[in-house]
N, C-alpha and C positions, 0 to 999 in steps of 0.2 A: 473308287470306281465300282466296287461291288455294291455299295449302297445305291448307286444310280441304277444298276442293273436290277436290283431287287425292286426298287421303286417303279421302274418301267415294266416290271413283270417278266423280264427276260430270264431271271433266275429266282429261285425261292430260297428264303432264309430258313435254315434248319435250327430247331431248338427255340428256346425262349419261352413261348407260351406252352401251357399244358394242352393235351389233346382236347380236354373239355372246353378250353378257351377258344379253340379254333373252329370255325364253321367248316362244313364239308367242302365249300368252294375254295378253301385255302390249300386243299390237297389235290395234286394231279397224279393220278395213277398212270403208270406207263401204258396200260391198256386203253386209256382214254385218248391217247395220242395216235396219230397215223404213224406208219413205220418210220418215215424220214424224221419226224419230230422226236420219236422215241429214241432213235439211234443217235441223234444230236444230243439229247438229254443224257444218254449213257456216256457219250464221249466227254461230257462236262462233269461227270460224277467221279469222285475220288474216294468215296466211302465204300469199303468192301461190304459192310452191313447193308447199305442201301442198294448196292448192285445185286446182292443176293436176294433182297426183297423184290427188286425189279424182276429178277429171273423167276422167282416163285410165282409172282403175279402173272407174268407173261405165260408161263407154262400152264397155269391153272385156267387161263382165259383164252387168249387169242392164239398162243403158241406159234408166233411168227418166227420162222427160221432166221431171217435177217436180223431181227431184234435180238434173239437169243445168241446168235453169233457175235453181235456187237457187245453184248454183256460179257460173254466168255472172253473175248479179246481184251476188254478193258480190265477184267479181273486178272487175266494173265499178265498184262502190262504192269499192273500195280503190285503183283506178288513176285515177279521175277526181277532179279538184280540186273541193272543195265550191263551191257557187255563190257564196258570200261571198268566196272567195279569187280569183275571176276578176278579171283586170285588163282594163281597157278604157275606152272613152269613156263619156260620160254617157248 
């Protein structure tokens, strides 16, 4: 399924080719997207490194509050243990 999404342009494959082998059109910066598209991309991102890169790019360029909130929320969801996994007393 992911291969089909990559082929259709819905998602982008990470890794594989070196930076010098890729043209600039292969990269989509979060600041190249409108806010809704950027928020959707953030919601589909599960790499903390990439999320932190999105945040830095956004802060340095457009600094959109809604996009930054989406990045922070996604980072928080990825770094916090689900409620069911918490250990403790009764």
